[in-house]
C-alpha positions in Angstrom: -0.1 0.2 -0.2 2.8 2.3 0.8 4.6 1.8 -2.7 1.4 2.0 -4.6 0.8 5.5 -2.3 4.2 6.5 -3.3 4.0 5.7 -6.8 0.5 8.0 -7.5 2.7 10.7 -5.4 5.9 10.4 -7.8 3.4 11.0 -10.9 1.9 14.0 -9.1 5.2 15.5 -8.6 6.6 15.1 -12.3 3.2 16.0 -13.7 3.2 19.0 -11.4 6.3 20.6 -13.4 4.7 20.1 -17.0 1.1 20.9 -16.0 1.3 23.7 -13.5 -2.2 24.0 -11.4 -3.3 27.7 -10.6 -6.6 29.3 -8.9 -9.6 27.2 -9.2 -13.3 29.3 -9.6 -15.0 26.2 -8.7 -14.4 22.4 -8.2 -14.8 20.5 -11.4 -16.2 17.0 -11.9 -15.8 14.2 -14.1 -18.9 13.3 -15.4 -18.3 10.6 -18.0 -15.3 8.9 -19.5 -15.9 7.2 -22.8 -13.9 5.7 -25.9 -14.1 5.0 -29.7 -12.0 3.2 -31.7 -11.1 3.9 -35.3 -8.7 1.8 -37.9 -6.0 4.7 -36.9 -6.7 5.8 -33.4 -8.5 5.0 -30.0 -10.1 8.3 -28.7 -10.8 8.3 -24.9 -12.9 11.1 -23.9 -13.9 12.3 -20.4 -16.6 14.9 -20.2 -16.6 17.5 -17.6 -18.4 20.3 -15.7 -16.2 22.8 -16.8 -12.6 24.2 -17.9 -9.8 21.8 -16.3 -6.9 23.6 -15.5 -4.1 21.9 -17.2 -1.5 22.3 -20.3 -2.7 20.2 -23.2 0.0 17.7 -24.2 1.5 15.5 -26.7 4.2 13.0 -26.2 5.3 9.4 -27.0 5.5 5.9 -24.8 3.3 3.5 -23.7 1.6 5.3 -20.8 -0.5 8.7 -20.5 -1.3 10.5 -17.5 -2.9 13.8 -17.5 -3.2 15.9 -14.4 -7.0 17.4 -14.7 -6.4 19.9 -11.5 -8.8 19.7 -8.1 -11.9 17.9 -9.5 -14.1 14.9 -8.3 -15.6 12.4 -10.2 -19.3 11.4 -10.7 -20.1 8.2 -9.5 -20.5 4.7 -11.2 -17.6 5.9 -13.6 -16.2 2.3 -14.6 -12.4 2.1 -15.9 -12.8 1.5 -19.5 -10.9 -1.5 -20.7 -10.4 -2.7 -24.2 -8.5 -5.6 -26.5 -6.9 -3.9 -28.5 -3.1 -4.2 -30.1 -2.1 -0.5 -28.6 -4.6 0.4 -26.1 -5.2 -1.5 -22.7 -7.0 0.4 -20.2 -8.3 3.9 -18.8 -9.2 5.2 -15.6 -9.6 8.0 -13.0 -8.5 8.3 -9.7 -7.4 10.9 -7.2 -4.6 11.9 -5.5 -3.8 14.3 -2.0 -7.7 13.6 -2.0 -8.7 16.5 -4.4 -6.3 16.0 -7.5 -7.8 13.8 -10.2 -5.3 12.2 -12.6 -6.5 10.2 -16.1 -4.4 7.4 -16.4 -4.2 5.6 -19.8 -2.1 2.3 -20.3 -0.6 1.0 -23.5 0.2 -2.6 -24.9 3.2 -0.5 -26.6 4.8 2.9 -27.3 2.7 5.2 -29.5 2.2 8.8 -30.2 -0.2 10.6 -28.1 -2.0 13.7 -28.0 -4.3 15.8 -25.0 -6.5 18.4 -25.8 -9.8 19.9 -24.8 -12.9 20.7 -26.2 -15.0 23.1 -25.1 -19.5 23.2 -25.6 -19.8 21.1 -23.4 -16.3 20.8 -21.9 -14.4 17.2 -22.7 -10.9 16.3 -22.5 -10.0 14.2 -25.2 -6.5 12.1 -25.6 -5.7 10.4 -28.7 -3.9 7.7 -29.1 -2.5 7.0 -32.1 -2.3 2.8 -33.7 -0.3 4.2 -37.0 2.6 6.7 -36.7 6.3 6.8 -38.1 9.4 8.6 -36.2 12.9 8.9 -36.8 15.7 9.7 -34.3 19.5 10.7 -36.3 22.4 10.6 -34.8 25.8 11.4 -36.3 28.0 8.8 -34.7 31.5 10.4 -36.3 32.0 12.2 -39.6 31.1 9.7 -42.5 28.9 7.3 -40.0 25.6 8.4 -39.5 22.9 6.1 -37.2 18.9 6.0 -37.7 16.8 5.1 -35.0 13.2 4.0 -37.2 10.1 3.7 -35.2 7.0 2.9 -36.3 3.3 1.4 -35.7 0.9 0.0 -38.0 -2.1 -1.5 -37.1 -1.2 -1.6 -34.0 2.0 -3.8 -34.9 5.3 -2.1 -33.8 8.4 -2.2 -35.5 11.4 -1.0 -34.8 14.9 -0.5 -37.5 18.3 0.5 -36.7 19.7 1.8 -39.5 24.1 2.9 -40.4 24.9 5.1 -43.4 29.1 4.3 -43.3 31.3 6.7 -46.1 33.3 4.6 -47.6 35.6 7.9 -48.2 36.2 7.9 -44.4 35.3 4.4 -43.5 35.7 0.7 -44.7 33.6 -1.8 -44.6 34.8 -5.5 -44.3 34.3 -8.9 -42.7 35.4 -9.7 -39.6 35.6 -13.4 -38.3 34.8 -14.8 -34.5 38.0 -15.4 -32.6 40.0 -14.5 -36.3 38.9 -17.9 -37.6 36.3 -20.1 -39.1 36.4 -22.6 -36.3 34.0 -21.1 -33.3 32.0 -18.6 -32.7 31.9 -15.4 -30.5 29.4 -12.4 -29.6 29.2 -9.9 -31.9 30.1 -6.9 -29.5 33.2 -9.1 -28.7 34.4 -8.9 -32.3 34.0 -5.4 -32.9 35.7 -4.7 -30.3 38.7 -7.2 -30.8 39.1 -6.4 -34.3 39.3 -2.6 -33.1 35.9 -1.8 -35.4 33.9 1.3 -34.6 30.8 -0.5 -35.2 29.4 -3.7 -37.3 26.5 -6.0 -37.9 26.2 -9.8 -37.9 26.6 -11.1 -41.5 27.4 -14.7 -42.7 25.2 -17.9 -42.0 27.0 -20.4 -39.9 26.5 -24.2 -38.9 25.7 -25.8 -35.7 29.9 -26.4 -35.4 30.5 -22.5 -36.3 32.2 -23.4 -40.1 30.6 -20.4 -42.5 28.0 -21.1 -45.1 28.4 -19.5 -48.1 31.6 -17.8 -49.9 34.1 -15.5 -47.6 36.9 -14.1 -48.8 39.6 -11.9 -46.6 42.5 -10.1 -48.1 42.6 -11.6 -51.3 42.1 -15.3 -49.4 39.3 -17.7 -49.6 38.1 -18.8 -46.3 34.8 -20.8 -47.0 33.2 -21.8 -50.1 30.0 -22.5 -51.8 29.0 -23.7 -55.3 25.6 -22.9 -55.8 25.4 -19.0 -57.1 24.3 -16.9 -54.4 24.7 -12.9 -53.7 27.6 -11.8 -52.5 28.9 -8.0 -51.0 32.1 -7.4 -52.4 35.0 -4.8 -51.8 37.2 -4.4 -54.8 41.1 -2.9 -54.2 40.5 0.4 -55.4 37.6 0.6 -52.4 34.3 0.3 -54.8 31.8 -2.0 -54.1 29.3 -4.4 -55.8 26.5 -6.6 -54.8 26.3 -9.3 -57.6 26.2 -13.1 -57.4 29.2 -15.0 -56.8 30.0 -19.4 -56.9 32.9 -21.5 -56.3 34.7 -24.2 -58.0 37.4 -25.5 -57.6 40.1 -28.8 -59.2 43.4 -30.5 -57.9 45.5 -31.9 -60.3 48.7 -34.6 -59.7 50.5 -36.7 -62.2 47.8 -36.6 -64.8 44.7 -37.2 -62.6 42.5 -34.4 -61.8 39.9 -34.5 -58.9 37.0 -31.7 -57.8 37.5 -29.8 -54.8 33.9 -29.9 -52.7 35.0 -26.9 -50.7 37.1 -25.2 -48.6 37.0 -24.9 -44.7 33.6 -26.6 -44.0 32.9 -30.3 -42.9 33.5 -33.3 -45.2 31.0 -34.4 -46.6 31.0 -38.7 -48.4 32.8 -39.1 -51.5 34.5 -35.2 -51.1 37.9 -33.6 -50.7 37.8 -30.3 -49.0 40.6 -27.9 -48.4 41.6 -26.4 -45.3 43.9 -23.7 -44.8 45.4 -21.6 -41.6 42.2 -19.3 -41.4 40.3 -22.4 -40.4 41.7 -23.3 -37.1 45.4 -25.3 -35.5 43.9 -28.3 -37.3 41.4 -29.9 -39.7 39.2 -31.3 -36.6 38.4 -34.1 -39.1 37.6 -37.9 -38.3 39.2 -40.8 -39.1 37.0 -41.9 -42.1 39.3 -39.9 -44.3 42.4 -39.3 -45.2 44.6 -36.2 -45.1 48.0 -34.9 -47.4 49.5 -31.8 -46.2 50.7 -29.4 -49.2 53.0 -26.9 -48.3 53.5 -23.1 -49.6 55.4 -24.4 -53.2 53.0 -27.2 -53.9 54.3 -30.1 -52.8 53.0 -33.2 -50.8 55.2 -32.9 -47.2 53.0 -35.2 -45.2 50.3 -38.0 -45.5 48.1 -38.8 -42.3 45.6 -41.5 -42.7 44.1 -41.0 -39.6 42.5 -37.2 -40.2 42.9 -34.0 -38.1 46.0 -33.1 -39.5 47.5 -29.4 -38.4 47.3 -27.0 -40.6 50.4 -25.1 -41.9 51.3 -21.2 -42.2 51.9 -21.8 -45.6 50.2 -24.1 -47.6 46.7 -26.1 -46.6 45.7 -30.1 -45.9 43.7 -31.9 -48.8 41.0 -34.1 -46.7 38.9 -36.9 -48.6 36.4 -39.1 -48.3 35.5 -42.1 -50.3 36.2 -41.7 -53.8 38.5 -38.7 -53.0 40.6 -40.9 -50.7 41.3 -43.0 -53.9 42.8 -40.0 -55.5 44.6 -38.6 -52.5 46.6 -42.0 -52.2 48.0 -41.5 -55.7 50.0 -39.0 -54.5 53.5 -39.3 -53.2 55.9 -37.4 -50.7 57.5 -34.7 -52.5 55.3 -34.6 -55.4 54.3 -31.2 -56.9 50.1 -30.9 -56.9 48.5 -28.0 -58.8 45.4 -26.7 -57.0 43.2 -24.0 -58.8 40.2 -22.4 -57.2 37.8 -19.4 -58.6 34.7 -17.2 -57.6 34.5 -15.9 -61.0 35.7 -13.2 -62.7 34.4 -10.5 -60.2 35.2 -12.7 -57.0 38.6 -13.2 -58.2 39.1 -9.3 -58.4 37.5 -8.5 -55.5 40.1 -8.8 -51.9 37.4 -8.8 -49.9 33.7 -11.3 -50.8 30.9 -11.6 -48.1 28.2 -14.2 -49.3 25.2 -14.5 -48.2 21.8 -13.4 -49.7 19.0 -13.8 -51.0 19.4 -10.6 -53.3 17.1 -7.8 -52.5 17.2 -4.5 -54.3 19.0 -4.4 -58.1 18.8 -0.9 -59.7 16.3 0.6 -57.2 13.8 -1.9 -58.0 12.9 -5.0 -55.5 14.8 -8.6 -56.3 13.9 -11.3 -54.4 15.9 -14.0 -55.3 15.2 -16.7 -52.6 13.7 -19.2 -55.1 16.7 -18.8 -57.8 19.2 -19.1 -54.9 17.7 -22.0 -53.6 17.2 -20.5 -50.0 14.9 -22.6 -47.4 11.4 -21.2 -46.4 12.8 -20.3 -42.9 14.6 -17.7 -44.3 12.7 -16.7 -47.4 9.2 -16.8 -45.7 7.5 -14.9 -42.9 8.3 -11.9 -40.6 11.6 -12.6 -38.5 14.2 -10.4 -37.4 16.4 -9.4 -40.1 20.0 -8.0 -41.1 20.8 -6.5 -44.3 23.0 -4.5 -46.4 22.8 -2.2 -49.5 24.9 0.5 -51.6 23.3 3.6 -52.2 23.3 5.6 -55.6 26.4 7.9 -54.2 28.4 5.0 -53.4 27.8 4.9 -49.3 27.2 1.6 -47.6 23.5 0.9 -45.7 23.9 -1.3 -42.8 20.2 -2.5 -41.6 19.0 -4.6 -38.6 15.3 -5.1 -37.6 14.3 -6.3 -34.5 11.4 -8.9 -34.3 9.7 -11.9 -32.9 8.8 -9.9 -29.5 5.8 -7.6 -28.5 8.2 -4.2 -29.2 9.0 -5.1 -32.9 7.0 -7.2 -35.3 10.1 -8.0 -37.6 10.0 -8.2 -41.7 8.9 -10.0 -44.3 11.9 -10.2 -47.3 9.6 -8.5 -49.3 9.4 -5.5 -46.5 13.2 -5.5 -46.3 13.3 -4.7 -49.6 11.3 -1.8 -49.6 12.6 -0.3 -46.3 16.7 -0.5 -47.6 15.1 1.3 -50.9 13.4 4.3 -49.0 16.6 4.0 -46.5 18.2 4.9 -50.2 19.9 1.6 -51.5 20.1 1.1 -54.9 21.5 -2.9 -54.6 20.9 -4.6 -51.4 20.8 -8.0 -50.0 19.9 -10.0 -47.0 22.4 -11.3 -44.4 21.8 -13.5 -41.1 18.7 -13.1 -39.5 16.6 -14.2 -37.0 18.5 -14.4 -33.4 21.6 -13.6 -34.9 20.4 -10.0 -36.0 22.7 -7.5 -34.3 24.2 -3.7 -34.5 27.1 -2.6 -32.4 27.9 1.1 -32.5 30.8 2.1 -30.0 30.8 -1.1 -28.1 27.1 -0.5 -27.4 24.2 -3.0 -28.7 21.6 -0.9 -30.3 18.6 -3.3 -31.3 17.0 -6.0 -28.9 18.7 -9.4 -30.3 15.3 -12.1 -30.4 17.2 -14.3 -27.9 17.0 -11.8 -25.2 20.5 -12.1 -25.2 23.6 -11.7 -27.9 23.7 -15.1 -30.1 27.5 -16.6 -30.7 27.9 -15.7 -34.7 30.9 -17.1 -37.1 31.0 -13.3 -38.9 30.7 -9.8 -38.5 30.6 -7.4 -41.1 32.5 -4.3 -39.4 32.9 -0.3 -40.1 36.6 0.7 -39.5 38.3 3.5 -40.0 40.2 4.2 -43.0 43.7 3.7 -41.5 43.0 0.3 -39.9 
């Protein structure tokens, strides 16, 4: 009871700083409280016997409290309780025996406006079911952050966007723990790599290996044979969003074998290449056969048991089934030739970040989920989302939308594409989403990850100063 009275007193003291009460000719009576609901708003009306001594207000939040000054209520005034996405309850109550307050509780943050009408006197509070507002912050020259809040038919949405000027900042991938194997919280990836900001990026497997094409500083770190959208950064700093696919081949002694991929789990009959970016060792089981190649392309070790250590220069060939038959033809000291490509554009780029599907091409929505063969859990429904885009003047857009919560409904891929276009993107692609969707700026988590905490991820897309 004490705490309840204290809370009411705090509300009164807060309101008095905004609604100063003057002299009263006569005590007011609140005669009735009623409401109406439309597609745009819920309107609460309090019928009064005269003019209350208060100031009309507007604001934003999950609670609206209006001071009616010195007043009483007529008998049998009941609280308003609605089953509504935005509005929950409105009630009148007195504090200090003679001060009357109108307390409106909402289910979500929204805009509201309070004002007076006369003939007869009425206090009106409009609670909006639809709104859109933005808060823009200049984080540093060339780096702008925008928080967008909107409500559509009572469904809230929060979107976090960074606009990055490549003249002052470089956008590039950063791996968890500096290697493929293992996962790390985005906040820690950003801090360890000394980035100013970052968002989550690549898809990843249960053991942490990266799903999709990834190239860092000219080295292919992970691969995807299927043609899927990627974010490319060229040596001259120019950027592009375009499809990329991987292919590789190993040849020795007149024989050839197709490489299944780089730095990922080895499957049946596959030949996988592991390099120093992966981990300290291949981590493979004993059902394969492995050959170590030095920096000159010569066989230096044969291991029939798996889990070979990875050299600083060179790589390890790990085979299973049919690939083992090929590897067993290799001998110590033999020269092998390894050719791999991400296509003309991918090979020319110094950084490649593959994810997808594509969202926007030349300023128009382009949903490539089906052609890029993405599963329904990515292409369908509303969810937390992350995207990267490029504007007409060459700036980079990084966007995160919260979802799966009462505070934000999430986005479909089509809605995400529209938001990217609205933010200025002429080309854009989807990144990993769901519980992975996150934005960090200056060491602070800007959004609300849907897991309730940071999810450990494999790759982030960081924003670095040009001097780094």
